C-alpha positions in Angstrom: -26.4 46.6 -15.8 -29.0 45.8 -18.4 -31.1 42.7 -18.2 -29.4 41.2 -21.2 -25.9 41.8 -19.8 -27.0 40.3 -16.4 -28.4 37.2 -18.1 -25.2 36.8 -20.1 -23.0 37.1 -17.0 -25.2 34.7 -15.1 -25.0 32.2 -17.9 -21.2 32.4 -18.0 -21.1 31.9 -14.2 -23.3 28.9 -14.5 -21.3 27.3 -17.3 -18.0 27.9 -15.3 -19.6 26.4 -12.2 -20.9 23.4 -14.1 -17.5 22.7 -15.6 -15.9 23.0 -12.2 -18.5 20.9 -10.5 -17.8 18.0 -12.9 -14.3 17.8 -11.3 -15.6 18.3 -7.8 -17.9 15.4 -8.1 -15.4 13.1 -9.7 -11.7 13.1 -8.7 -10.8 16.4 -7.2 -12.2 16.2 -3.7 -9.8 14.3 -1.4 -7.1 13.9 -4.0 -4.9 16.8 -3.3 -6.6 19.1 -5.8 -8.2 22.5 -5.1 -10.8 23.6 -7.7 -11.2 27.3 -8.4 -7.8 28.2 -7.2 -4.4 29.0 -8.7 -0.9 29.5 -7.2 0.1 33.0 -8.1 3.7 32.4 -9.2 5.8 32.0 -12.3 6.2 28.4 -13.5 9.6 26.9 -14.3 8.0 24.6 -16.8 4.6 24.2 -18.6 3.4 21.0 -20.2 0.3 20.0 -22.1 -1.9 17.3 -20.5 -5.1 15.7 -21.8 -8.1 18.0 -21.5 -10.4 17.2 -18.5 -7.6 15.3 -16.7 -6.2 17.5 -13.9 -4.7 14.3 -12.3 -2.3 14.2 -15.2 -1.0 17.6 -14.2 -0.7 16.5 -10.6 1.3 13.4 -11.7 3.6 15.5 -13.9 4.5 17.5 -10.8 4.8 14.5 -8.6 7.2 12.9 -11.0 9.5 15.9 -11.1 11.5 16.2 -7.9 11.9 20.0 -8.5 8.1 20.5 -8.5 6.4 21.7 -5.3 3.0 23.0 -6.7 1.0 22.9 -10.0 -1.7 24.8 -11.8 -4.1 23.2 -14.3 -6.0 25.4 -16.7 -9.6 24.3 -17.4 -9.8 23.7 -21.1 -12.0 25.6 -23.6 -14.8 23.7 -25.2 -13.4 21.4 -27.9 -9.8 21.6 -26.7 -8.0 18.3 -26.5 -5.2 19.4 -24.2 -4.8 21.7 -21.2 -1.9 23.7 -19.9 -0.2 22.4 -16.8 2.2 24.8 -15.0 4.9 23.4 -12.7 6.2 25.6 -9.9 9.4 25.1 -7.8 7.9 27.0 -4.9 4.5 27.3 -3.1 3.4 30.9 -3.7 0.2 32.6 -2.6 -3.0 30.8 -3.5 -5.6 33.0 -5.3 -9.1 32.4 -6.6 -9.4 31.5 -10.2 -12.6 29.9 -11.5 -10.8 28.5 -14.6 -8.0 26.7 -12.7 -7.4 23.7 -10.5 -4.3 23.7 -8.3 -2.4 21.4 -6.0 0.7 21.0 -3.8 3.1 18.1 -3.7 4.0 17.5 0.0 7.8 17.2 -0.2 9.3 17.8 3.3 12.4 19.1 1.5 13.5 19.0 -2.1 15.6 16.0 -3.2 18.8 16.8 -5.0 19.3 16.1 -8.6 20.6 12.5 -8.7 23.6 13.5 -10.7 24.8 16.2 -8.4 26.3 14.2 -5.5 28.3 11.0 -5.8 28.8 8.8 -2.8 31.1 5.8 -3.3 29.2 2.5 -3.1 32.3 0.4 -2.5 34.9 1.5 0.1 38.3 2.6 -1.1 40.6 -0.5 -1.2 43.7 1.7 -0.7 43.1 1.8 3.0 42.2 5.5 3.0 38.9 6.5 4.7 36.0 6.9 2.3 35.3 10.5 1.1 32.7 12.4 3.2 29.2 12.7 2.0 28.9 16.4 1.3 27.1 18.7 2.4 26.0 16.7 5.5 29.5 15.5 6.2 28.2 11.9 6.3 30.6 9.1 5.5 29.8 6.5 2.8 29.3 3.8 5.5 26.8 6.0 7.3 25.0 6.9 4.1 24.5 3.3 3.0 23.8 2.3 6.6 20.4 4.0 6.4 19.3 1.4 3.8 18.6 -2.3 3.9 19.7 -3.3 0.4 17.9 -6.1 -1.4 19.6 -7.5 -4.6 17.4 -9.1 -7.2 14.2 -7.8 -5.6 11.7 -5.0 -6.3 9.5 -3.4 -3.7 5.9 -3.4 -4.8 3.8 -0.3 -4.7 3.4 2.8 -6.8 6.3 5.2 -7.3 5.6 8.9 -6.8 8.8 9.9 -8.8 10.2 8.0 -11.7 12.9 8.8 -14.3 15.6 7.2 -16.4 19.2 8.2 -16.8 22.4 6.9 -18.1 23.9 4.5 -15.5 27.3 5.7 -14.2 29.8 4.2 -11.7 27.8 1.7 -9.7 25.0 1.4 -12.2 22.9 4.2 -10.8 22.5 3.0 -7.2 24.3 6.0 -5.7 22.2 8.6 -7.6 18.9 6.9 -6.9 19.8 6.4 -3.2 20.9 10.1 -2.9 17.5 11.3 -4.3 15.7 9.1 -1.8 17.9 10.2 1.1 17.1 13.9 0.2 13.3 13.4 0.4 11.7 12.6 3.7 8.7 11.2 1.9 10.8 8.5 0.3 10.8 5.2 2.2 12.4 3.0 -0.6 14.1 3.4 -3.9 14.2 0.8 -6.7 16.8 0.8 -9.5 15.7 -1.3 -12.5 17.6 -2.3 -15.6 14.8 -4.0 -17.4 15.7 -3.7 -21.1 12.2 -2.9 -22.2 11.8 -0.1 -19.7 15.3 1.3 -19.7 17.4 0.3 -22.7 21.1 0.0 -21.8 23.0 1.9 -20.8 20.0 3.5 -19.1 18.4 2.5 -15.8 15.1 3.5 -14.2 15.0 4.9 -10.7 11.8 4.9 -8.7 11.1 6.5 -5.3 8.3 5.0 -3.2 6.5 6.4 -0.2 4.6 3.2 0.8 6.7 0.3 -0.4 4.9 -3.1 -0.4 6.3 -6.6 -0.2 9.5 -7.6 -2.1 9.0 -9.2 -5.4 11.6 -11.2 -7.2 13.2 -9.3 -10.1 16.7 -10.2 -11.2 16.9 -6.8 -13.0 16.2 -4.7 -9.9 17.8 -3.6 -6.7 15.8 -2.1 -3.8 17.0 0.0 -0.9 14.6 0.2 2.1 15.1 3.0 4.6 15.6 1.5 8.1 
């Protein structure tokens, strides 16, 4: 290798290391991010996040119950956005100087909140309530795992949040099912605040570390017992 080629390669390595070090000294260390690595798998979705903000990629994965791992591509100079790949598996981790990656610690994936419906109110016909498939759990047993609080909202950050059209019991079943399917979830909150979720939509939040209950007439909280 000529001296000029060696100098060019060294300069490129220094620039890459400098860009990566900016993340290492700021937010990456201790925040579930691994600089200089990439999960070697095909993403099911790719989104654009602000350049220089790998945490935005992490939060995009955290807010999608399907996502288990993510890859953030270090932006080129002058770019305003960066590519964020979302993966529904945790494939092999490989070295990549131009990427930052991370894994979302879900003990098991939660189901889509619209896939399974468990009746909130027992059947008044006198027949036993339908079983909660696939676990074979009855409706009474399903709701028995929660302490329900009407008109209250559990404080604390949500690690997954989405809005959907309220059906049946106003979204309680679907939000509770998502929480039940994720061992990380310790509480769910269904909010019908008009500004956050214009009717007929509601907002469902899953929380790993719920705080004290705050009065909110537009919210219902389910705390895992």
